[in-house]
C-alpha positions in Angstrom: -2.2 -8.4 -20.5 -2.6 -10.3 -17.3 -0.4 -10.0 -14.3 0.6 -13.2 -12.5 2.3 -14.0 -9.3 4.8 -16.8 -9.6 4.6 -19.8 -7.3 7.8 -20.7 -5.3 8.1 -23.8 -3.3 9.1 -22.9 0.2 7.2 -25.7 1.9 4.0 -25.5 3.7 3.2 -24.6 7.3 0.7 -26.8 8.9 0.6 -25.2 12.4 2.6 -22.5 14.0 2.5 -21.0 17.5 2.4 -17.2 17.0 2.9 -16.6 20.7 6.5 -17.6 20.2 7.1 -14.3 18.3 4.9 -12.2 20.6 1.7 -12.2 18.4 -1.7 -13.7 18.9 -2.5 -14.9 15.4 -1.7 -14.6 11.7 -4.1 -11.6 11.7 -1.6 -9.7 13.8 1.3 -10.9 11.7 0.0 -9.6 8.4 0.3 -5.8 9.2 3.8 -6.3 10.5 4.9 -8.2 7.4 3.3 -5.8 5.0 4.8 -2.8 6.8 8.3 -4.4 6.3 7.5 -5.4 2.7 6.4 -1.8 1.7 9.5 -0.3 3.4 12.2 -2.7 2.4 12.2 -2.7 -1.4 10.0 -2.3 -4.5 7.6 -5.0 -5.8 6.5 -2.8 -8.7 7.7 -3.3 -12.2 8.8 -0.4 -14.4 5.3 -0.1 -15.9 3.5 -0.1 -12.6 2.5 -3.8 -12.5 2.7 -6.1 -9.5 5.9 -8.1 -9.5 6.2 -11.4 -7.7 9.0 -11.6 -5.2 12.1 -13.7 -6.0 13.2 -16.3 -3.4 16.1 -14.0 -2.5 13.7 -11.2 -1.6 11.7 -13.5 0.6 14.9 -14.5 2.3 15.8 -10.8 2.8 12.4 -10.1 4.2 12.8 -13.1 6.6 16.1 -11.7 7.7 14.6 -8.3 8.4 11.6 -9.7 10.3 13.3 -12.6 12.0 10.6 -15.0 10.8 11.0 -18.1 8.7 10.2 -17.8 5.0 7.5 -20.5 5.2 5.5 -18.2 7.4 6.1 -15.1 5.3 5.5 -16.6 1.9 1.7 -17.4 2.1 0.9 -14.0 3.6 2.9 -12.0 1.1 1.8 -14.1 -1.9 -1.8 -13.7 -0.8 -1.4 -9.9 -0.5 0.2 -9.6 -4.0 -2.7 -11.6 -5.5 -5.2 -9.3 -3.7 -3.3 -6.3 -5.0 -3.6 -7.5 -8.6 -7.3 -7.8 -8.3 -7.6 -4.4 -6.5 -5.6 -2.7 -9.3 -7.9 -4.3 -11.9 -10.9 -2.9 -10.1 -9.4 0.6 -9.9 -8.5 0.6 -13.6 -12.0 -0.4 -14.6 -13.9 1.8 -12.2 -14.6 5.3 -13.6 -14.6 8.0 -11.0 -17.0 10.9 -11.8 -16.2 14.5 -10.9 -18.8 14.3 -8.1 -17.0 11.3 -6.5 -13.6 13.0 -7.0 -14.7 16.1 -5.2 -16.5 14.3 -2.3 -14.7 13.8 1.1 -16.9 10.8 2.0 -15.9 8.9 -1.2 -12.2 9.6 -0.5 -12.6 8.1 3.0 -14.4 5.1 1.6 -11.6 4.3 -0.8 -9.0 5.1 1.8 -10.6 2.6 4.1 -10.4 0.0 1.3 -6.8 0.7 0.7 -6.1 0.4 4.5 -7.9 -2.9 4.7 -5.9 -4.3 1.8 -2.5 -3.0 3.1 -2.6 -1.7 6.7 0.7 0.2 6.4 -0.4 3.6 7.6 -2.3 5.1 10.5 -5.9 5.2 9.3 -7.1 7.7 12.0 -4.3 10.2 11.0 -5.0 9.5 7.3 -8.7 10.6 7.8 -7.6 13.9 9.2 -5.0 14.3 6.4 -7.7 13.6 3.9 -9.9 16.3 5.4 -7.1 18.8 5.2 -6.2 17.8 1.6 -9.8 18.3 0.5 -9.9 21.8 2.0 -6.6 22.6 0.3 -7.8 21.3 -3.1 -11.0 23.3 -2.8 -9.0 26.4 -2.2 -6.8 25.8 -5.2 -9.7 24.6 -7.4 -7.5 21.7 -8.3 -8.9 18.1 -8.4 -6.3 15.5 -9.4 -7.4 12.0 -10.2 -9.1 10.2 -7.3 -6.3 7.6 -6.9 -3.7 10.4 -6.8 -5.6 11.9 -3.9 -5.5 8.6 -2.1 -1.7 8.3 -2.7 -1.0 11.8 -1.5 -3.0 11.2 1.7 -1.1 8.0 2.4 2.2 9.7 1.5 1.6 12.6 3.9 0.4 10.2 6.7 3.6 8.1 6.3 5.8 11.2 6.1 4.5 12.3 9.6 4.6 8.8 11.1 7.2 8.7 13.9 6.7 5.0 14.5 8.8 3.9 11.5 12.3 4.9 10.6 12.0 3.9 7.0 9.4 5.5 4.7 7.1 3.5 2.4 8.9 3.1 -1.0 7.1 5.5 -3.3 6.9 2.9 -6.2 5.0 0.6 -3.8 2.7 3.4 -2.7 1.9 4.4 -6.2 1.3 0.8 -7.2 -1.1 0.3 -4.2 -3.1 3.3 -5.2 -2.8 2.8 -8.9 -1.3 6.3 -9.3 1.1 7.4 -12.1 4.5 8.8 -11.1 3.8 11.9 -13.2 0.5 12.6 -11.5 1.8 11.9 -8.0 4.8 14.2 -8.3 2.9 16.9 -10.1 0.3 17.0 -7.3 3.1 16.8 -4.6 4.8 19.8 -6.2 1.5 21.8 -6.6 0.7 21.2 -2.9 4.2 22.2 -1.8 5.1 18.8 -0.4 8.5 18.9 -2.2 
């Protein structure tokens, strides 16, 4: 079964002056929009697939960010397409026990997740990943690799004082390709309630 992202016609944006909204370029705008997208509502379907946003959801995001939909649409649509391909990669890639237990492998994939969706503090996430690996070693418990990534991002976001709203857990699990059962089981085992 393939996942698709529907195309909506919001018009095209030929040239936009990003300095009007206090940013230098589209590159600065992308993390801001993705942060809002991850914290506003879920773009995951009930079976953990990527769902395209409806026009009303784009309008809601535009209202929250005070940006026109025609700026938001290409960035969000591009991200959703990248996320579909990243999820396909994670599903086809087989993680060995050696990779699951290695701290360096966790950092490498955490970096990939951060480049795809810069919605968490990577410097803090590296420290949280180190602490998680120590805790897992002590417990002799090694959940699936993508679950470890999801837990690190969850804890990093939980301790983030810059954002009032937390990342929607369905979006986080979708980003890391982690099942709800595995995520919550690991949270409970680690005492993250």
